[in-house]
C-alpha positions in Angstrom: -16.2 70.5 -39.9 -14.9 69.6 -36.5 -11.2 70.4 -35.7 -8.6 67.8 -36.4 -7.4 66.3 -32.9 -3.7 66.2 -33.0 -1.2 64.7 -30.3 2.0 66.4 -30.7 5.1 64.5 -29.9 8.6 66.3 -29.5 11.4 67.4 -26.9 14.1 70.0 -28.2 13.8 73.6 -29.1 13.7 72.4 -32.8 10.2 70.9 -32.1 8.7 74.2 -30.6 8.4 75.8 -34.1 6.1 73.1 -35.3 4.1 73.0 -32.0 3.5 76.7 -32.2 2.7 76.5 -35.9 -0.1 74.0 -35.1 -1.4 76.1 -32.1 -1.8 79.0 -34.4 -3.3 77.4 -37.4 -7.3 77.3 -37.4 -8.9 73.7 -37.8 -6.0 72.1 -35.6 -6.8 71.0 -32.1 -3.9 70.0 -29.8 -5.5 67.3 -27.9 -2.2 66.4 -25.9 1.7 66.7 -26.1 4.2 64.1 -25.6 7.5 64.9 -24.5 10.6 63.2 -22.8 11.0 63.1 -19.0 12.9 65.9 -17.2 16.5 65.4 -17.7 19.3 66.6 -15.2 21.0 69.8 -16.4 23.3 72.7 -15.2 26.0 72.5 -12.4 23.5 71.2 -9.9 22.4 68.7 -12.1 18.6 69.3 -11.3 16.0 67.9 -13.5 15.0 70.3 -16.2 11.8 70.3 -18.5 12.3 70.1 -22.0 11.6 73.0 -24.4 8.4 71.4 -25.5 7.2 70.9 -21.9 7.8 74.6 -21.2 6.0 75.6 -24.3 3.0 73.2 -23.8 2.7 74.1 -20.2 2.5 78.1 -21.0 -0.5 77.0 -23.3 -2.2 74.8 -20.5 -2.0 71.7 -22.7 -2.5 68.1 -21.7 1.0 66.8 -21.1 2.4 63.2 -21.1 6.1 62.2 -20.3 6.3 58.5 -20.4 9.6 56.9 -19.5 9.1 54.3 -22.2 7.0 55.1 -25.4 6.1 51.4 -25.6 4.7 51.0 -22.4 1.1 49.6 -21.9 0.0 52.4 -19.6 1.3 55.2 -22.1 -0.7 53.5 -25.0 -3.8 53.5 -22.8 -3.4 57.2 -22.3 -3.2 57.9 -25.9 -6.4 55.7 -26.5 -8.3 57.9 -24.2 -7.3 61.0 -26.0 -8.6 59.5 -29.5 -6.5 61.4 -31.9 -7.1 61.8 -35.5 -3.3 62.3 -36.2 -0.2 62.1 -34.2 2.6 64.7 -35.3 6.3 63.9 -34.3 9.1 66.2 -34.3 12.6 65.2 -32.6 10.7 63.3 -29.8 13.7 61.3 -29.2 12.1 57.7 -28.9 11.1 54.9 -31.4 7.4 54.6 -31.7 6.0 51.1 -31.6 3.4 49.8 -34.2 0.8 50.1 -31.6 1.1 53.8 -31.4 2.0 54.2 -35.3 -1.6 52.6 -36.0 -3.6 54.3 -33.4 -4.9 57.4 -35.1 -7.1 57.2 -38.1 -4.5 59.3 -40.2 -1.4 57.6 -38.9 1.6 59.3 -37.6 3.7 61.8 -39.5 7.1 63.1 -38.8 8.9 66.5 -39.4 12.5 65.6 -40.4 15.3 68.1 -41.0 17.1 66.7 -44.1 15.9 65.8 -47.8 15.2 62.2 -47.0 16.5 59.5 -47.8 19.7 61.4 -46.9 20.6 62.0 -43.5 18.3 59.5 -41.7 18.9 59.6 -37.9 19.6 61.7 -34.8 21.8 64.7 -36.3 21.0 65.5 -39.9 21.7 69.2 -39.6 25.3 68.7 -38.2 26.2 65.9 -40.8 25.1 67.9 -43.7 27.5 70.5 -42.7 30.3 68.3 -41.8 29.9 66.4 -45.3 30.2 69.8 -46.9 26.6 69.6 -48.4 25.7 72.9 -50.2 21.9 72.0 -49.7 19.7 70.5 -47.4 15.9 70.7 -46.4 13.0 69.4 -44.6 10.9 66.3 -45.2 7.3 65.6 -43.9 7.2 61.9 -43.8 4.5 59.2 -42.9 6.2 57.1 -40.2 6.7 53.3 -40.1 8.6 51.3 -37.8 11.9 52.1 -39.4 14.2 55.1 -38.6 13.2 57.8 -41.1 12.3 55.2 -43.6 8.5 56.1 -44.0 6.9 57.3 -47.1 7.5 61.0 -48.2 4.6 63.4 -48.1 6.3 66.9 -49.0 9.8 68.2 -49.0 11.4 71.6 -49.2 15.1 72.5 -49.7 17.2 75.4 -48.9 20.9 76.3 -49.5 23.6 76.1 -46.7 25.6 79.3 -46.6 29.2 79.6 -45.9 28.2 81.6 -42.9 26.0 79.0 -41.6 26.9 76.9 -38.3 24.5 74.1 -36.8 22.8 76.6 -34.8 21.7 78.8 -37.7 20.8 76.2 -40.0 18.8 74.5 -37.1 16.8 77.8 -36.7 16.0 78.2 -40.3 14.9 74.3 -40.8 12.7 74.5 -37.8 10.7 77.4 -39.1 10.7 75.7 -42.7 9.5 72.4 -41.2 6.7 74.1 -39.1 5.5 75.9 -42.2 5.7 72.9 -44.4 3.9 70.8 -41.8 0.7 72.9 -41.5 0.5 73.4 -45.4 0.8 69.5 -45.7 -1.5 68.1 -43.1 -5.0 69.6 -44.7 -3.9 68.0 -48.2 -2.7 64.8 -46.6 -6.0 64.1 -44.6 -8.2 64.9 -47.6 -6.0 62.5 -49.7 -4.8 65.3 -52.1 -1.0 64.3 -51.1 -0.2 60.9 -51.6 2.8 59.0 -49.7 5.5 58.2 -51.9 8.3 55.5 -51.0 11.8 56.9 -50.4 14.2 56.2 -53.1 16.5 53.5 -52.6 19.5 55.3 -53.8 21.3 58.1 -52.0 20.7 56.7 -48.6 23.0 58.0 -45.8 22.8 58.3 -42.1 23.5 61.0 -39.4 24.5 59.3 -36.2 24.4 61.1 -32.8 27.1 63.5 -32.3 29.6 62.9 -29.4 31.6 65.4 -27.5 34.6 63.9 -28.8 33.6 64.7 -32.3 34.5 68.3 -31.8 38.2 67.6 -31.7 40.1 68.9 -34.7 42.4 67.1 -36.8 44.8 69.4 -38.4 46.0 66.6 -40.8 43.0 67.0 -42.7 42.3 69.6 -45.7 41.3 73.2 -44.2 37.8 73.0 -45.5 37.3 69.6 -43.7 38.4 71.3 -40.4 36.5 74.5 -41.3 33.3 72.3 -41.9 33.9 70.6 -38.5 33.8 74.2 -36.7 30.7 75.1 -38.2 28.9 71.8 -38.1 29.7 71.6 -34.3 29.0 75.0 -33.2 27.4 75.6 -30.6 27.4 72.0 -29.4 29.6 70.2 -28.7 32.0 72.7 -29.9 35.2 72.4 -32.2 38.2 72.3 -30.0 42.1 71.8 -30.1 45.1 71.9 -27.9 48.0 74.2 -27.9 51.1 72.6 -27.2 52.3 74.3 -23.7 53.8 73.4 -20.2 53.0 72.0 -17.8 50.1 70.6 -20.0 48.5 71.5 -23.3 45.8 74.4 -23.3 42.4 73.7 -24.6 41.0 76.1 -27.0 37.6 76.0 -28.3 37.5 77.5 -32.0 34.0 79.4 -32.4 34.6 81.0 -35.9 37.0 80.5 -38.6 37.6 80.3 -42.4 39.8 78.6 -44.9 42.7 80.4 -46.5 44.8 79.7 -49.5 48.1 79.3 -47.6 50.2 76.2 -47.2 52.2 75.2 -43.9 52.9 72.5 -41.7 49.8 70.9 -40.3 48.8 72.3 -36.9 51.6 74.9 -36.9 50.7 78.5 -36.3 51.8 80.4 -39.4 50.6 83.9 -38.7 49.4 86.1 -35.8 47.3 89.0 -36.5 44.6 91.1 -35.1 42.2 89.8 -37.8 42.8 85.9 -37.0 45.3 83.1 -36.1 46.2 81.2 -39.3 46.9 77.6 -38.6 48.5 75.0 -41.1 46.5 72.1 -42.5 47.1 69.1 -44.6 45.8 71.3 -47.7 45.6 75.3 -47.1 45.1 76.7 -43.9 42.5 77.9 -41.4 42.2 81.3 -40.0 40.7 81.6 -36.6 38.9 84.6 -35.8 36.9 83.8 -32.7 38.1 81.4 -29.9 37.9 80.8 -26.2 40.5 79.3 -23.6 39.3 76.7 -21.4 37.6 78.5 -18.4 37.7 81.9 -20.2 35.2 83.5 -22.3 34.4 83.6 -26.2 36.6 86.4 -27.7 37.5 88.0 -31.1 41.0 86.9 -32.2 42.0 90.6 -31.4 40.8 90.6 -27.7 42.2 86.9 -27.0 45.5 88.1 -28.4 45.5 91.1 -26.1 45.6 88.8 -23.0 47.0 85.5 -24.2 50.5 85.6 -26.5 50.7 83.2 -29.4 53.5 83.3 -31.8 54.2 81.6 -35.2 55.8 78.3 -35.1 53.7 77.3 -32.1 51.8 74.0 -32.4 48.2 72.9 -32.2 47.9 69.1 -31.6 
């Protein structure tokens, strides 16, 4: 039996695990890779290739980078490849019907949530922000909606207290890649049948913005803690220390809720093990932080060079 000709579409690091899994699985042929155009990055804002482009280039794979997935020129390129299946993982553009219907087995997507929960751009972050204790991955058949297509397979995993969006991202990327290569043979043979998504428990995970990282000390400590975890490493949780001549920006890297009451935003205790700040309910103990323009430090090292006292306020 000839190898299954696959076009892979993806852009960030998350998608690389799926591409590597496809490349290492017998019976799959990566006929082409599609990724977003190079984007300006770094201080010099020079165009940088996506993580998927770098991986594809290292394997000498045919690569397409269309400005618009809906362009006629791009559709013609895909037609010439004659794929049996298109696999999508965090590509970053909505695919038109003309592409969805092009391969004989259609298009399938690796999504990092248990659909229909957390459709959209940032399912990993929002699962932590919303205090979920479980999430997972879904392999779905794509349709014209945003993450609305029928489910092929799913796998769940716990969200641990020491998880942040980076650790959960890495775990789900590998889970999704493994589930993908196990699902494809059963899907193309007809052993796995697509099931419509449930109509209940639908939720959305909109794109995260930089300003989402600002902490609100007038919320319960657990909510503030989840914001630190959910937005690490990007965009990062931050707050401002009331100081003169202007407030000092502090980025919070690691913290934990503690059962201690105090005024919201007020520093309650300063210890080698952490800085405890009052919240609307209970408090948050900050164990790792970073001053604007400085480096990430444990609380002990930070306090050695920067004096904080009980009674000072975060705003």
